[in-house]
N, C-alpha and C positions, 0 to 999 in steps of 0.2 A: 279290486280298485276295476272299474270300466274307465277306458281311455279314448277319451276323442285325440287319433291321432295326427300331426299335423301333416304338410306335403311330405313323403318320400323321399327320400333321393333311388337313385336307382339299385342300392343292396339294400334299401329296405328301413333304415338309416338317416333320421333329417341332414342336411349337407352341412359339413363342417364349416361354419363360418363365427365367428366372433357379433352380439350385438354388441352396439355402440354404447357404450356408457351412455352420452349425454342424451341417449331414448329410451332410458332403465323405468323413466316415468308413465310411459308410453306402455314400454313391457307389461311392466306393472298394471295397468289398467286392461290389457288386454286376458293380460290372467286371469282376474279378478273373473271380466267376465264369459273366459273361460270355464272356469271353478263353478261359476254359476251353473255353465250353458251342461257340461260333464262330469262333472268333479276328475279334473284335468292336475295333479300334482306339479304344485308351485314352488321354488325354492327360492334362497337369495342368489344365488350362484347357482351354474353348472359349471365343470371345469368334464370339456366332451374330446372324447376319445386320447387323453393320456397314459402311457405307460409308467401304468403305477405301480409301485414298490413300497407295500404296505408293511415296511419294517420289521416280520416277520425274521426274512431273509428268505423268500420264498419269490421262485421266477417272480418279474416283470408280467402283467398283464392288459392288453387294456380293454378301460371301461371307464365308465365318465361317476364322476363325484356330483353330491347331489347337497349343498350346504345352509343352513337353516336356520337363522340367528346364529348362535357361537357352536356348534354340532356338525357330528355329518353325516345327514337325515337317510343319505340315499346312494350304496356302490351298487353302481351294475351298468346297465341298457334301459339308459335315461331319453330317449330319442322320441317319448309319448309327451315329457315333462316338459313343464314350461317355467321360466327363469327369471327375473330380472333385470342379470346381466349374467353374459352367457358367454363360456373364455374357449375360444376351438382350441388346445391347446396339445392337437396329436401331432407327432413328433418330439413331443418334451417327457421328461421323465418328472413322475407325481413322487411325494413321497411325505412322509411324515417329516413337519420341523424339526432339526436338528436339536438336541440337549446336549448341554454345554457342565456334563455332571463338575468343571474343576474351571469359575473363572474368579476375575477380581476383579468384576466389574460395578461388583455395590457399591462402592461410594459416587461413581460414577452417574450411575442410574441415579439416585438420591439428587443430584444438582436437576434443577429446572431448564439449565443449558444445553444438557448433556445426555437425558434421558431418553431425548427420542432414540437414541441404540444403531444409527445407520448401521459402522462397522461389525456389528454385528450380525444385523439383518440382512446387509450386502453377502456375508458368509453362506443363508440360508438359518439360521437361529433363531428359536422362537422361543426357548425356554433355557437359562443359566439358574449353575446354581452357585452361591458366593458366600462370605465367610470359608475358604478354603486355607487348609494349609497351618489350621489353627489361630487364624488370625481375622478381623471387626472386631464388630462390635458384643460388647458382651449386654447391653437391655435389644433384645431381637425383636419387642416390640415399638422399640421408638427407629430402630433401624425400617422397619413395615411401615410404617407413621409416615418417614422420609420418603421413599419408596412410592405408595401412594397417590403423596398428596400432589405428585409431576403427572402420574399414567405411564410408567415405564412401557418404552415400545414393544419389551420382550417380558416373557415371562418369568416371573421371581423366585428362586426355592431356597428356605437356610438354612442356616446350617447354626450349630453351634460351634464357637472356637474355639478349644480347652488352653491354648495358649494366652489369649487375653484374659480368661476368668484365671488361668494359675497368676499370673500377671497383676491380675487388681488382689487378690484371697492372699501373697507368698510376695510378689514386687517380683525383682526381677536374683534373688538369692541361691543360690544354686545347694538347694539340700531336700531333701522330701517332706513333704506336712506334717503337723503332727492334726491326731482324732480332732480336731474341733476345725480345721484348715479344710481337709482332707471334706468334710462333712459339710462348711460351704461352697467348696464346688459341684459336691452334688448338690445340691438347693437350685443353685446358679446356671448345671446344669438341664434340671429338672424346670426350673425357669422358661428356660428356652426350649425345650419340649414342647410345656404347655402353652407357648406363646404358635407355635408350628412350626417349630422346626424339621427339619427330616431327618435329619442322624448330627452324631460331632466330627468338628475333624482336630486333628491336632498337625502339630509338624513339632518333631520330636529331632529335627536337623536344625531347627532357627529355636535361641535361647528367647523366652526362658523357655520354650516346650520341649526344648534338651536335659534340663536337669529333675525331669520326669521319668521316673522309672519304669516298667510297663506294667508293673500292680496298679499304679492307679488308674492310668488310663483301663486296666480291667474295670476297675472298682466304678469311675463312668459310663464304661458302654454298659455296664448294668441299668446303671440306670437308661440310659438312650433306649435300650432292648425291651423296661416295659413298654415304651410307647410307639414296638415297630421300627426302629430306626436304624440307621447302621454310620458303619465307624468311617474316615475315610483317615487315612494321614499323610504326609509328604514325611520320608522313612526316616530314623538319625542316623543314614548312613546310606547315603549312593553309590558313597565306592568303598577306599578303606581307610574317609576318617579314623575312625574309633570300632565301632561293630566287624563292620565288613557290608557288602550291599547282601551279602545271600542273610543272613542273622538278623538284616533292621525287616526284610519281608518275613521272618519267624515270627518275630517280636509282630507281624500285625495280624497273621493268625495266629499265635495265642489268645493275640486280643478277643478275636474270632469263636475261637473256640472252649476260652473259660467266661467270655459275657455271653454269650450264645448270640450274637450278635452279626451280621452280614458288616463282609469289611473290604472296604480297597486300597488296593496300591495306587495310586493316586500319582502323574504324569511318574508311569513307569520306567526305570532305565533303566543304564550300565554306567556310571559317568566316571571318566577319564582314564586312561589308558592303561594304567595297573587295575581295572577291570572288566576292559572288553574282552567279550566273550564270554561275560559269565550271565550272562541270560539264560543260557547251555541251563543253567542250576538254578535262576529262579523260578523259570517254568518248569520243570520238575518237582520240584519245592509248594507250588499253589497247585500244579493237576497233582499229586497227593496228597495234601488239603485239599480240594473237591471231592476227591475219590474219595475221603477220607469222610464227606457227608458237608466241608463245612461250606457255608458260602462266600469263595473269594473269590474278589475279584479285583480287576484294573483298569485303570485310564491311561490312553496315553498321546500326546500330542504329536505328529510327522514331523517334525526335523531336528535333527544331528545337532542342535545348538539347544543347551539350555538358556535360563536366566533369572539374575536372584541381584542383591546388593554384595557387591563388595568385598563388604564385612565380613557378609555369611561365608560367602565361598574362601577366606583367608583367612579370618581372624579365630585364633583356638578360643571356643567355647568359653576356656574358663578366666578368659581375660576380658570376658564380657560380662561378667559376673556379678551385679550391683546395680548396672546401667553404663551409659556414655561418663558422668562422669566418674565414673570407679574405672572405666576403660582408659579417660586421658590420664587419670593418677597413675598409673602402669605405667602408661607410655613414658611417661615424664622420667621413671624411676630408668636410669640405666641398664642394672642389670633384667630387669624385670622387663624391660623393651628389647631389650637382647633374649629373651626364649621365648617373647612376641613374636619377632622378626624369626628366629628360626625356625618355628613352627610354619611362620606363613611360605618360610620357601619351602617347605614341603606339600604344601599345601597349593601352591600355582603350578607346583610338576604334575600333580595329579590333576590340575585343572587341564595338560598339557603346555606348560608356558603361559608368558606374556603376546603372545605370538596369537593366542586362543583368547581373549579376554578383548569383549571391542564394548569401550560406554554408552550406556541410555543414557541416563539421564542423569548430570548431573548439575543441579540450580547455583550454586556459588562462583560456578566457572562452565557454560554450556560452552564455551568453543572447543570444548574436549567431546561433545554428542557424537557419535561414529567411529569416532576410530581406537584405531587400538593403543593395548597399553603400552606394547615394549617398542609402538611407530611415537608416542610419547615420550617414553625412555629416555628413546635415541636422541630426540629433541632436545632435552631437556638435562640431556649427561646425569642422568639419576639412573640409579640401579632400577631396575621394575618393580623390587621390594617392598623399597627407601619410599619410591614415589607412590605404593599402592599405600602405605603404613599412614605417611602424611597426610591422604585422598579418605583414607578413614577418619581422621582428627574432624578434616576438615567438614564434612556429615556424611561422608562416601557415596560416591555412584551406588546405581543400581545396571548391572553389564547384561553383556551378551557372553553366553561360554560356548566356544565350540569344542564342545568333550567327549560326543557317541558316535560311534560306526557305526555301518549299517547295516552290517550284521545284524550288532542287533538290536538295533531300531525294528527289521522284519518280519525278525524270530519272536520279535514280540507286539508288537504288529497284526498280523495273522493269527494271533489264537481264537477262538470264540467267548474266554472270559474277556478281553480285552475292549473296553469302550471309546470313543473321541472325547479329544476333551479338547479344548485349548493353552488354559493357563495364560489369559491375557488378560490384560484389560480393556479398559471402555477409553481411547487414547483417543486425546487430542489432536485436531490434524494439526499438523505441520512443529509440536513442540517435543522435544527431543525422537529421539533412534531407539522407539521399541522395535522388540522383538518383531517378526512379520505374523505369529502368531496372534497375535490380538486381529489382525485381517482378514487372514489366510489359513487359516487351521485345517477348517472342513471343509472348505473347495480345496486348498495344495492336496486331500490328502484322496480326493478321488482324481483332480484332474493328474498328479503324475504317479498315485500307486494304483489308482483303481484301472484311468484311461487311457496312463503311455506303458506304467511299465506292467500294467496286468498281475500285478501281487496279489490283490483280490478280486473277488470276482464284486460288480457294483452291486450285489444286491448285499453279499456279507458287510459291506462297507456302511451302508443305508443301515444295516440290521444297526452297526456297530455305535450310531451315531445316533439312532432313534427307539427301537427296538427295546435291545439291551441295555439303555443307561434305566426308559419306563420301567423295566424289570425288576432290576437292581435296587432301584429310586421306592419302587409300589410305586409308581404312579401309572393310574388304574385307569382311565381315558385317555391318554396321552402315550406317544411312541410309535400310534400300528395306528391302519389304517383301515377303519369297522364302524360302522354304521351306531351312532352310540355313540361314538369319539369327537371329543372335543377335537375341531376346525384348525387344529396347525399343519399346516402343508406348505410346504415349498415347490415349485414347482419350475425345472430350469434345464437351460440346453445340455448336448451334448460339450459346449463352449465354458463349461461352467468351470470354472480357474480363476485360483490365486495369482494378485499384481505383485503384492506386499513383498519386497526384497531386503537383505540386511541393509542396505546403505539406504533404501531406498522406501523406508515400511507404508509410507503413508497413504497405500492405496483402496481401495475398496475392491474386494473381489467382484468381478464380471459373474452373469452368466444367469442370474438367480431372473426371473421372468417376470414369476405374479410370486405371494407372499402372504399368508393370511394367517392372522393369531388372533388367536380363540374366533375364529369369522368372520375376521373384516382383515378386510386386505389393507397391508402396511408398503406392496409394493406390488404396481401394476406397471405393464407393461414394461415392466424395468426400470421403474421409474417412483422416487418414493411415494407414497401418499400422505405424510406428516401424521399421519395414526399411529396412536398411543393406546393397543387395544391392552399392554398386558399386567398379569395379574399378577400379586405373593401371594403365594401358592401355601395351605396348610395342610399338610400332611395332616391325611382323613379326613379332611375337610375342602 
């Protein structure tokens, strides 16, 4: 193509300065005349001179990026091109938009007042994968319609939730399905995949998913494999509750092997002092499976604290069979209550004790939110386990649990098969005391583990957030920067960091300068534009 070059600087390139957005109309008119005169390429947006991390793990390089509509149309020297908007990003990092492969943001994104997704955008996210841990709606077409009605601020990929499907077919009964029930579950999984889902999620730690054995998951995984989907699991035991963390990882590997499917150990960890150090054996098992040729991966959030419900953390699953009313009846019987309490004592010890449990959200009594179980028990003159049982009977608060060792976190983080995730939701500002991961997981990984501690290179960390998730999910046109790919892009400074803490979590991450979702600017010059350009993504379409 013959180009009419504008006036160049001393180094032969156009001076690096942004075109003011108010003059975009004038620029477009000038561009039209230029094209007519000499066929100069014209883009909607040009990012000039950024340090581009393409998502593959390759070293950063200084190049320009041209965006037209929702696509990256050019990567290289665009000094001879024109654009409606030109942004000087020299001195800044440019990467693919981050992909969160484990997000609980689905319900909020389906609400008109919440779907702008600012806490997600501020940490560089452009795509979230929802319905993890076996939870979420069974009817994915209905969920899609609700998401699309609002225009979400980020892209959304759906998973088929095993726990919800099992609950619909079998309820909370602690038993295997009969042939008819298994057939019904297979049909619901197939319907979800036909609706565009990317795979199957399970939460075999939680009721009712915990009542399934691995053969059930293998059978459902075979349905998903027909569509090229993946399997992701909150494993049956991240500590030594039942079968132990290593055996629980092996269950996921077995699903991959027997169903012929990509499998992900989601939010991978060694939870609680009894299993600290187990990351070494977990790594050994996963790498052996990968050497066997099995596509087994993991994802991880960069914190040493997890989050769940108090009942999930402490109450034995046998006591939860049949649902909340059945549990209350068991707790009312003195002998059964004693058995429940005995198990809860052991489970609290697995979590490291009452001083490691912090309340996140409790609608019946918001005054306990943000407080430690140990402090609340001391204030009320109660045993922490007895107090916990009463709180569970009142509805059960959600909790943060400080239960991981830094050695294990780092050992799992640096693996080339470990993706980054948040396990966060889309919080309501000022409501509850959520885990800070909902506001800062991706920013924290770069700020602490790359820029401060040097645990990973920037290129490797970005790959764990972009190219690797896209590869695992088989999102063929996202996750890397190349011509023809979707223009999900984040431009961030070296000051990109999380601000959320465990005691003051309602703080947006800072340092994202520009962010594009499907080619539309959601953040410009550090300010939200209000655009909701996200899409509900369908596998294969």
